N, C-alpha and C positions, 0 to 999 in steps of 0.2 A: 317856621322859624326864620327870622331875618337876621343876617349877620352884616355888620358894618365894620370893615377893616380899619385899623388905626394907623396913623403915621404914614410910612412909606410902604404899606402892604396893599396887596390886590387880591380880591377873591376871583378865582378863575374856575370855570367848568371845563375840564379837559374834553377835547374833541376826539372821538374814537379814531384809531388809525385805520388806514385803508385795509379792506378785508381781502383784496386780491392784488397780485403783482401785475406789472405792466404786461406780462405775457399771458395773463388770464388765469393764473394759478391761485386758487383760494387758499388762504392761510388759516390754520386752526387757531383757536384762542391761545393755545400754549406757545405758538410760534410768534405771536405778535409782540412787538416792543411796546414799552410804556409810552403813552402819548407825550409829545413835547409841544403840542399846540393846544390852545384853549380859547374860550370865549370869556371876556371880562364881564363879570357879574356886578362887581362893586369896586370902587377905588377908595383908598384911605384918605386921611385928612390932609396930607402933604400937598400944598398948593402947586408946587412945581410939578409933582407927579400928575396931578389932576389936569394940568395943561398939556401933558404929553399922552396920557392914556385915558380913554373914556369908556364908559359902560357900552358894551356891544362890540368893542374892538376885538380882533383876533390877534393873539400874541404867541410868540415862540418863547419857550422858557427852558432853563437848564434841565437836564435829564433827571438829576437827583435832588433838585432844589425844592424848597417849599415844604409845607405841612399838609398831608392829606386829611380831609375830613368828609363826613357824610352829612348831607342836608336833605332831609325827606327821602332817604334811600338812594340819593344820587351822589356820586363822587365829585368832590370839589377840591381845590387846593388854595391855600393861602400862601402867596408868594411875596417875598421882599423885592424891592426895586432891583436889587442886584441879581435876582433870579430871572428877571425878564430880559431876554436878549434883543427882541425886536417886535415891532408892531407889523403884522402882515396886512398889506394893502392889496385890494383887488380881488 
């Protein structure tokens, strides 16, 4: 299935949170927070947004923003421009 977001929406695949703390303690799945970082899979038709965010960019988004969907048994999110806080560089 291929999904192309419309207008100022972005399709993002969330990146799994780190599984252990800086001190080396592994966290169980129940203690992990919802991911707020993701990889951009597709960008909507808004030309201004397309000039700022590209497929393959890593972005930081709001904790409770967007709509969660499954594509081929993989979690994805459709986010509005206002849900995206920053592009992560490096």
